[in-house]
C-alpha positions as CSV (number, residue, x, y, z in Angstrom):
1,M,62.1,36.9,-93.2
2,P,65.0,34.8,-94.4
3,T,68.3,36.5,-93.6
4,K,69.3,36.6,-97.3
5,R,66.2,38.6,-98.1
6,L,67.2,41.2,-95.5
7,F,70.1,42.3,-97.8
8,D,68.0,42.3,-101.0
9,L,67.6,45.7,-102.6
10,T,65.5,44.6,-105.6
11,N,63.4,47.5,-106.9
12,K,64.7,50.0,-104.4
13,V,65.6,53.3,-105.9
14,A,68.9,54.8,-104.8
15,L,70.7,58.1,-105.6
16,V,74.4,58.5,-105.2
17,T,76.0,61.9,-105.4
18,G,79.6,62.0,-106.7
19,G,78.7,58.6,-108.2
20,S,80.8,58.7,-111.4
21,T,84.2,58.0,-109.8
22,G,86.0,56.8,-106.7
23,I,84.1,55.8,-103.6
24,G,80.8,57.0,-105.0
25,Y,81.2,54.7,-108.1
26,E,82.0,51.8,-105.9
27,I,78.9,52.4,-103.8
28,A,76.7,52.7,-106.9
29,D,78.2,49.4,-108.1
30,G,77.5,47.7,-104.8
31,L,73.9,48.9,-104.6
32,C,73.3,47.9,-108.2
33,S,74.7,44.4,-107.6
34,M,72.1,43.9,-104.8
35,G,69.3,44.8,-107.2
36,A,68.8,48.5,-106.7
37,R,67.9,50.9,-109.4
38,V,70.6,53.5,-109.1
39,V,70.8,57.1,-110.2
40,I,74.3,58.6,-110.1
41,V,74.8,62.3,-109.9
42,A,78.0,64.3,-110.6
43,R,79.1,67.6,-112.2
44,K,80.8,66.2,-115.3
45,E,78.7,64.7,-118.0
46,E,81.5,62.8,-119.7
47,R,82.4,60.9,-116.5
48,L,78.8,60.2,-115.8
49,Q,78.2,58.6,-119.1
50,R,81.3,56.6,-118.8
51,A,80.2,55.3,-115.4
52,V,76.7,54.5,-116.7
53,K,78.2,52.6,-119.7
54,E,80.5,50.5,-117.4
55,L,77.8,49.7,-114.9
56,S,75.2,49.0,-117.6
57,S,77.6,46.5,-119.2
58,K,77.2,44.4,-116.1
59,G,73.4,44.3,-116.6
60,Y,72.7,46.8,-113.9
61,D,69.8,49.3,-113.9
62,V,71.6,52.6,-113.7
63,E,71.2,56.1,-115.1
64,A,72.7,59.5,-114.6
65,I,71.6,63.0,-113.8
66,R,74.1,65.8,-114.2
67,A,74.0,68.2,-111.3
68,D,76.3,70.1,-109.0
69,V,74.9,69.6,-105.5
70,S,77.0,72.5,-104.1
71,Q,74.8,74.9,-106.1
72,T,71.5,75.6,-104.4
73,E,69.7,76.3,-107.6
74,E,70.4,72.8,-109.0
75,I,68.9,70.9,-106.1
76,A,65.2,71.3,-106.9
77,P,65.6,70.4,-110.6
78,L,67.6,67.3,-109.6
79,V,64.8,66.2,-107.3
80,D,62.2,67.1,-110.0
81,A,64.0,64.8,-112.5
82,L,64.2,62.0,-110.0
83,I,60.5,62.2,-109.2
84,E,59.5,62.4,-112.8
85,K,61.5,59.3,-113.6
86,H,61.0,57.1,-110.5
87,G,58.3,58.8,-108.4
88,T,60.2,57.9,-105.2
89,L,63.5,57.4,-103.5
90,D,64.5,54.7,-101.0
91,V,68.2,55.4,-100.4
92,L,70.1,58.7,-100.6
93,V,73.9,58.5,-100.5
94,N,75.5,61.9,-99.9
95,N,79.0,61.1,-101.2
96,A,80.2,64.2,-103.2
97,G,83.2,65.8,-101.6
98,T,86.2,68.0,-102.1
99,N,89.2,69.4,-100.3
100,W,91.4,72.5,-100.1
101,I,94.9,72.4,-98.7
102,A,96.4,75.4,-96.9
103,P,97.7,76.1,-93.4
104,A,94.8,77.2,-91.0
105,Q,96.3,80.6,-90.5
106,D,96.4,81.2,-94.3
107,Y,93.3,79.3,-95.2
108,P,91.4,81.4,-97.8
109,D,87.8,82.2,-97.6
110,A,87.4,80.8,-101.1
111,G,88.8,77.4,-100.0
112,W,86.6,77.3,-96.9
113,T,83.5,78.2,-98.9
114,K,84.2,75.6,-101.5
115,V,84.8,72.8,-99.1
116,M,81.7,73.6,-97.0
117,S,79.4,74.1,-100.0
118,V,80.3,70.6,-101.3
119,C,80.8,68.6,-98.1
120,I,78.0,69.9,-95.8
121,D,75.8,72.5,-97.5
122,G,75.1,70.3,-100.5
123,P,74.2,67.2,-98.4
124,F,72.0,69.4,-96.1
125,R,70.1,71.0,-99.0
126,L,69.6,67.8,-101.0
127,T,68.5,65.9,-97.9
128,R,66.1,68.6,-96.9
129,E,64.5,68.6,-100.4
130,I,64.3,64.8,-100.7
131,G,63.0,64.6,-97.1
132,K,60.3,67.2,-97.6
133,R,59.1,65.9,-101.0
134,I,59.7,62.2,-100.8
135,M,60.8,60.5,-97.6
136,I,58.7,62.4,-95.1
137,P,55.4,62.0,-97.0
138,G,56.3,58.3,-97.7
139,R,57.4,57.8,-94.1
140,K,60.4,55.7,-95.1
141,G,63.9,56.1,-96.2
142,R,67.6,55.5,-95.7
143,I,70.2,58.2,-95.8
144,I,73.9,57.4,-95.9
145,N,76.3,60.3,-95.4
146,I,79.9,59.6,-96.5
147,G,82.1,61.1,-93.8
148,S,85.8,60.6,-93.2
149,T,88.2,59.7,-90.3
150,A,89.3,63.3,-90.8
151,G,86.0,64.3,-89.2
152,L,86.8,62.3,-86.0
153,G,89.8,64.3,-85.0
154,G,92.7,66.5,-86.0
155,N,95.7,65.2,-87.9
156,G,98.7,67.5,-87.8
157,T,101.4,67.6,-90.5
158,G,103.7,65.6,-88.3
159,Q,101.3,62.6,-88.4
160,T,100.8,60.0,-91.2
161,G,98.5,61.5,-93.7
162,G,98.6,64.8,-91.9
163,G,98.2,68.0,-93.8
164,H,96.6,71.4,-93.9
165,F,93.0,70.2,-94.2
166,I,91.2,72.3,-91.6
167,G,88.2,72.9,-93.9
168,Y,87.8,69.2,-94.6
169,H,88.2,68.3,-90.9
170,A,85.5,70.9,-90.0
171,A,83.1,69.9,-92.9
172,K,83.3,66.2,-92.2
173,G,82.9,66.7,-88.5
174,A,79.8,68.8,-89.2
175,L,78.4,66.0,-91.5
176,H,78.9,63.5,-88.7
177,S,76.9,65.7,-86.3
178,F,74.3,66.4,-89.0
179,T,73.8,62.6,-89.2
180,R,73.1,62.3,-85.5
181,G,70.8,65.2,-85.3
182,L,68.8,64.2,-88.3
183,A,68.6,60.6,-87.1
184,V,66.9,61.7,-83.9
185,E,64.5,64.2,-85.6
186,W,63.5,61.9,-88.5
187,G,63.6,58.6,-86.6
188,P,59.9,58.7,-85.8
189,L,59.2,59.0,-89.5
190,N,60.9,55.7,-90.2
191,I,63.9,57.4,-91.8
192,A,67.3,56.0,-90.8
193,V,70.4,58.2,-91.1
194,N,73.9,56.9,-90.7
195,T,77.5,57.9,-91.6
196,L,79.8,55.6,-93.5
197,C,83.3,56.8,-92.5
198,P,86.2,55.7,-94.6
199,G,89.9,55.8,-93.8
200,F,92.6,55.3,-96.4
201,I,90.6,53.9,-99.4
202,E,92.5,53.7,-102.7
203,T,91.0,55.9,-105.4
204,K,92.4,57.5,-108.5
205,A,91.7,61.0,-107.1
206,A,93.8,60.4,-104.0
207,A,96.5,58.2,-105.6
208,A,99.3,60.8,-105.5
209,F,98.7,61.6,-101.8
210,Q,98.3,58.0,-100.8
211,T,101.5,57.0,-102.5
212,S,103.4,59.7,-100.6
213,V,102.2,58.3,-97.2
214,R,101.6,54.6,-98.0
215,E,104.6,53.2,-96.2
216,S,104.2,55.1,-92.9
217,A,100.4,54.7,-93.0
218,I,100.3,51.0,-93.5
219,G,102.6,50.6,-90.6
220,Q,99.8,52.1,-88.4
221,I,96.9,50.2,-89.9
222,P,96.2,47.0,-87.9
223,L,95.0,45.2,-91.0
224,G,98.2,46.1,-92.8
225,R,96.8,47.6,-96.1
226,F,94.8,50.4,-97.6
227,G,91.1,49.8,-98.2
228,S,89.5,49.2,-101.6
229,G,86.1,49.7,-103.2
230,E,85.3,46.2,-102.2
231,D,85.7,47.2,-98.5
232,I,83.2,50.1,-98.9
233,K,80.5,48.8,-101.2
234,G,79.4,46.0,-98.8
235,V,79.0,48.3,-95.9
236,A,77.0,50.8,-98.0
237,A,74.7,48.0,-99.2
238,F,74.2,46.8,-95.7
239,L,73.2,50.3,-94.4
240,A,70.8,50.6,-97.4
241,S,69.1,47.2,-96.7
242,D,66.5,45.9,-94.2
243,A,69.4,44.2,-92.4
244,A,70.2,47.7,-90.9
245,C,66.6,48.8,-90.2
246,Y,67.3,49.2,-86.5
247,I,70.5,51.2,-87.0
248,T,70.4,55.0,-87.1
249,G,72.5,57.9,-85.9
250,Q,75.7,55.9,-86.1
251,T,79.1,56.4,-87.6
252,I,80.4,53.2,-89.2
253,V,84.2,53.5,-89.5
254,V,85.8,51.5,-92.3
255,D,89.6,52.2,-91.8
256,G,91.4,48.9,-91.2
257,G,91.6,49.8,-87.5
258,I,93.8,52.8,-87.8
259,S,91.4,55.0,-85.6
260,A,91.7,52.4,-82.9
261,N,95.5,52.3,-83.0
């Protein structure tokens, strides 16, 4: 097969959670641009429709399904709607995430539950449902879990970008381990599972925090800048494509080299 065709996603169906804004939107854009039919999922209808309008204006094949993947009862209807519309799914991107900031000794149960329900429980339940009903019967699929460098180690308040993020650290670390375990279990079924692990990526949602740490953070990033959507979308498209068909169980870190510094 010509190398160029390895990256072609024409007629592939992809679902991106948290796809209406931020990193999820950029990934949806990247998959669309390579020819995929993309379904974006998020909680807020207004943001979904705005994202669909923007992506459709580029000539992309994109649609939206409103769902909150942290709510167990919304998982099956989401998959029902996907199957009714497309009959299959080739690529699942578990991107939806959230955070709660509090010192570990004062971290509330409500904050812990919220972070876990969005960042690890939701991906587990959605992946389980899609695996059972689509990917395992079809014996094919690509799953891309969006992790974080916060899941690779601790980051105290005295460090750049440090904060009281114990729930986020734990949830993303669990997601990275979930990736490795599932990759081993579902590998024989021709289902590849990988983690795309961003560092400082500029998004509107994180703008205030990133502004507060920009100067000190950039001083520690070997490439000397924060990342952008352009830095994420290509890696996601690669992991979704046939070019990555022999890669599974891996954590691909996209952080400008800060984790190596």
